[in-house]
C-alpha positions in Angstrom: 0.3 -4.4 -9.2 1.9 -6.6 -6.0 0.3 -7.7 -3.0 2.7 -6.2 0.3 4.6 -9.4 2.3 3.0 -10.5 5.9 2.3 -7.7 8.1 4.8 -7.2 10.6 4.1 -8.0 14.4 4.1 -5.1 16.4 8.0 -4.2 18.3 5.5 -2.8 21.3 2.3 -2.0 23.1 0.0 -1.7 20.1 -1.4 -2.7 17.1 -0.3 -2.4 14.0 -3.4 -0.6 11.8 -6.5 0.0 12.9 -9.9 1.4 11.4 -12.5 3.8 12.0 -15.3 5.0 10.2 -14.2 3.7 6.4 -10.1 5.3 7.7 -7.8 2.3 8.3 -4.6 3.9 10.2 -0.9 1.9 10.2 1.3 2.2 12.9 5.1 3.3 11.7 6.2 0.7 9.9 10.2 0.4 10.3 12.4 -1.6 7.5 11.7 -4.6 9.0 11.6 -8.1 7.5 10.6 -11.1 10.2 10.7 -9.0 13.0 14.2 -7.7 12.0 15.6 -4.1 11.3 17.0 -4.9 7.7 19.1 -1.7 7.8 20.3 0.8 10.7 21.8 3.9 11.0 21.8 7.4 9.7 20.8 8.7 6.3 23.4 11.0 4.9 26.8 9.3 7.8 25.6 5.9 7.3 23.6 4.9 4.8 23.5 6.3 1.0 20.1 7.9 -0.9 19.7 4.3 -2.6 20.1 2.2 0.4 17.8 5.5 2.3 15.3 4.9 -0.4 15.7 1.1 -0.1 14.7 1.2 3.5 11.8 3.5 3.1 10.7 1.4 -0.2 10.4 -1.7 2.7 9.2 0.5 5.8 6.0 1.7 3.4 6.1 -2.1 2.1 4.7 -2.9 5.9 2.2 -0.9 6.7 0.5 -1.4 3.2 0.3 -4.9 4.6 -0.7 -4.2 8.0 -3.7 -1.8 6.8 -4.4 -5.1 3.9 -4.7 -7.6 7.4 -6.8 -5.1 9.0 -9.2 -4.7 5.7 -9.2 -8.0 4.5 -6.7 -7.4 1.6 -5.3 -4.5 -0.7 -8.8 -5.0 -2.5 -10.7 -3.4 0.3 -8.2 -0.4 -0.1 -9.7 2.3 -2.0 -7.4 5.6 -1.5 -4.2 6.4 -0.1 -5.1 9.7 1.9 -1.6 10.7 3.8 1.7 9.7 4.1 4.3 10.6 6.6 7.6 10.2 6.3 10.9 9.9 8.9 14.1 10.3 8.2 16.6 9.8 10.9 19.6 12.0 8.8 22.4 13.6 9.6 21.7 17.6 10.4 22.9 18.4 7.1 21.1 16.0 5.0 18.7 17.7 2.7 17.3 15.1 0.6 14.7 14.0 2.7 12.0 13.8 -1.1 14.6 12.0 -2.5 14.2 9.7 0.1 10.4 9.2 0.8 10.0 8.6 -2.6 11.2 5.5 -2.6 8.0 5.0 -0.1 5.9 6.3 -3.1 7.2 4.4 -5.5 5.6 1.1 -3.5 2.6 2.6 -2.9 2.8 2.5 -7.2 3.7 -0.9 -7.6 1.0 -2.2 -5.0 -2.2 -0.3 -4.9 -1.4 1.3 -8.7 -0.7 4.9 -10.0 -3.7 6.6 -8.4 -3.1 5.5 -5.0 -0.2 8.2 -4.5 -1.6 10.2 -1.2 -0.8 14.0 0.3 2.6 13.2 1.7 5.2 14.8 4.3 9.3 14.2 4.5 10.3 14.5 8.3 13.9 14.5 9.2 14.6 13.8 12.7 17.1 13.1 15.1 16.9 9.4 16.1 14.1 6.4 15.0 13.1 3.7 16.5 15.8 0.7 17.3 17.9 2.6 15.0 15.7 2.4 12.1 17.1 4.8 8.9 13.3 5.4 8.6 9.4 4.9 9.6 6.0 5.2 7.7 2.8 5.6 8.8 -0.3 5.6 5.7 -3.6 6.8 6.5 -6.3 4.9 3.9 -9.9 5.0 3.0 -11.5 1.5 2.3 -14.7 0.4 1.2 -17.1 -1.2 2.8 
């Protein structure tokens, strides 16, 4: 298992993660490094599936980093509960689950195979700053 990168800075007026009653919630995370989107565009038009999966993986890594920073590290994450994967995609793009698998792969890499949560993969018209994917993560944390 590997530790996620540094927690991304918020791009607006919100916090990266909130912890309440043993549950941590990440803000929506996009594929950013050092505050800069690594890729923009619409999946199925501007981006192919492999690039979209990679973007989803980076967004998931950012969500893990946000939660880990709020709870004192990944060791405090006892279980991922839910992951929502939003994909800015062309109207005829249907491989939403395959894009979301890029995020699931990173959860396994960072937290282990038992970390996989329930998941939704949702196609949308647009995401903040032209990001192709956005990830929200909900996890149970140990005291």
